[in-house]
C-alpha positions, 0 to 999 in steps of 0.5 A: 028309718033313713036319714035325709041329711047327715052332717059330721065334723063341719068346721068353718071360720069367719074372722073371730067366729067359728063353727067347730065340729058341728054334727047332726042328722035329720031322719026321713019324715022329720020336720025340723026348725033351726033356731038360735040367737043372732050370731049363733051360726045358723046361717053359716051352718046352712050356707056351708051345708048347701055349698054356698060358702066353702067349709073348712072341713066336714062331711055333708050327705043328703039322701045318702049322697055326698054333697061333693060331686052331687050338688046339682042332683041334691039341689034338684030335690030340696027347697030352702028359703033364705033371706037372700036369693043365693041358691043358684048362680045367676049364670044358670038362668036362661032368659026367654 
């Protein structure tokens, strides 16, 4: 079974909060929930994985592709619902 997502050594810091060496993988066909108490780092982890905030270090691979250099291809294949509409930059939308 192939992994859809592989995260290894993810690190991110906001003031006195830090994600430290977060590593996990999601196999193909897996349904997964991301749960935890407020302030545990769920949103920071997701935003870092999706490139919505800059990570300090770590590797992110979707579908066997590195997020660095393949962000548009990857985002064309995934869906996510966040509490804010921040998935794409506003300048990418065209008004007709």
